[in-house]
N, C-alpha and C positions, 0 to 999 in steps of 0.2 A: 068954142071950134076949135081954134086954136092949143085950150089948155087940155083939149082929151086927147089929142096927138102927140102931144109931147109928155102924155102919162103913158102912152105905150110904148114909148120906146124904149126899145134893149140895148144895154150898151155891147161892146166887143166881147169886152171880158164877162158880164154874165152869158151871152151865147156860150163863150167856147165851155163853162160851166155846164149847161144843160146841155149841151153835146154831148161832153163826157159821160153826164150819168145817164143819158138815154143809151150810150153805147153797154154804158156794164147792165145795164136793165137785160138788153139784148143778149150779150154774155147769158147773163144765168139764164134768162127762159132758155136756150141755146145747148146748155150744158145739162141743164137739169133734162132736156126732153131728150139729149144723146145717152145719161143714165139710165134712162124708163126704159130706151133701146135695148139698150145692155142688158139689163131686167129681162126683160122680155123676152130675148134670144139667146138668155141662159140656157142651158141643160137643165130640162126637168129634174127634179129629186124622186126616185123611186116612189110610191106609196104600197103600190100589193104585188104579189107575187103569186105567180100561176101556171099552172101545169095540169096538164093532161094524164090522167092513167090508164093504165091497160085498155080499159072499156072504151075511152078516150071522154073521160068525163071532168073537166075542167075546176080544179082544185083553188082556190085562193087563200092567201095570208096575205099577215102582214112580215112576217118576218120567213127565212129560207130556211125549210126542212130539209132532214135527210132525204126525205121523200121529192124533193124539189131536184134537189139533185142529182138522185138516182134516175128519175125520169127526163129532167132539162126543163127551164123556167123559162117564163118570161116574167121580164120588170117590167109593169106597170105604174103611169103616173097616174093622180088625182084624177083626170079625165078615162082612167082607164084604159089609153092609148100606149099600145110597147115602144117602151123605152130600147132593151135591149133584149136579145136572148142568148140564152148559156143552153151549152149544148150537153145531153145524157151524160153521166160521168159512167166511163165503161173499168172494169177493172183488167178484162184480159189488155185492155189500152195502154191501163196505168202499167199495167206489168211489165209491157214491153219497152216502156220510154222509161222503168227504173232498170231493168238491162241495157238498156240501151248508156245512160248513164252512168249505170256501174261499168261498163265496157269502154265508155270514154274516158271515166277516172282511171280505171287501170292503164290505160294507153298515155294518159296523163303523167303517170308515175312513172313507165315504161322509158318515156321519153325523155323526166327527167333524170332517171339512170344512167341513161345511155349518152346525155350530155355528160353527166359528171363522170364517166368512164373514161368515155373516147376524147370528149370537146368538138372533136369535131371528123366527118368522113375520109376527110386526109390520114388520121390518125390511124381511124379504124383499117384504111386500106395499108398502109404501112404494117402495122400487128398483123393483117389477113396476112401478107406474105412472107413474115415473117414465122407466125404459125405453121405455114402450110411447109414453109423451106425445112422446118426441125422434123414434120412429118415426115416429108421428102426424105433427108438425111438418116433417118428411123429405118423405112423403107429399102434403102442400098444399104447400109451395115446386116439387115435382117436377110434381105438377098446373098449378099457375098457369101454370108454363112454359110446359106442354105444351098449356093451353089459348090463350094466348096467340100460339104456334105455327099452330094451326089457324087461328087469327080469322088472320092473317098469309098462310095458305095461301090461303085464302078472296080477299083483295085481289089477291095474283098471280096467281092462275088466272081472275079478269075480267080484269087488264092485259092476262095471255095472249092472253085471248078477243077483244080488242078487235083486237090484230094479227091472228088467223087472220080474224075476219071483214071484215076491211080486206084479204084476200088476201096480207098483208106476212107477212117471214119473222119467228118471233118471235126477240129479239136475245137473245146469247148471256149477257151480265151477269143475264137473266132465267130462263132455262133453265137455268144454275147456280143461282139462285138459288131455284128450284121444288127443284133436285134437292138442295142442303143441307136446302134447309126439310124435304122427306119423308123424310130419314136422320135429320136430329133430331127430329122427330115420333116415330119407331118408337125412338129411342135412351130418349127419357125415357118411354114408353110400357111399355119394357121394364124400365128402373129402378121406375119403380111399380109393376109387377106385383111384381119381387125383393123387395121393401120389404113389400109387403104379405105376402108372404110368409112373410119377416123377423120380422113383427110378429104373425102367426101361430105361429111357434116359438118367439118371445119370452114370449108369452101363455102355452103349453104348457109349458117349459120353466122359468117360475115357479112354475106351478100348483104341477106335482111337485114343485119346493122347500118350498113354501108349505104342502103336505099331508104331507110328508113331517115337516118340522122341528112339526107341531102331534104325529104324532105319537109323536115322543120328544120332547116339551116335560116 
């Protein structure tokens, strides 16, 4: 009996070895189970693609055809369960998106040119003020000349009236002077009107530039 007891005795070293091997086995089992769960939870791959035509009839194939794209389709797994749905292709919607992309591209290009030309809204404001001041100077110069022409006309008309009161013919040089004076007055009036329009357009254009630069700064 004593011999049997001594035969079953396990030393402390072997106990540690056995416990270590047992822990390795448990770790392997746990890792295998975790990997299996991951594989089971992975997104299934599409095996079939189904769309319904205008009559409501289901059409299934292993690949996506133009008809699938046109009608919209469902991606199915091997068990015929829906994985994903794709909306029908719309030519009108695609054209709208293309137009939007083109507009956005043009805007981006315009923004790049603005940044290159002005750098900042502050610079654009300075350029605007310089441009408007220059136009104002032109308007003033034209207005001064118009005023002088109108004063001259008063004198020419008084001279003309003297000849009329005396019953004498108005000299041809005076007639020509009056005609030239009238033409010049109309000329400067048109110039001033055009400059005023130019002033307003310049102001409006710079305001738009400044506002856009403030947005993209």
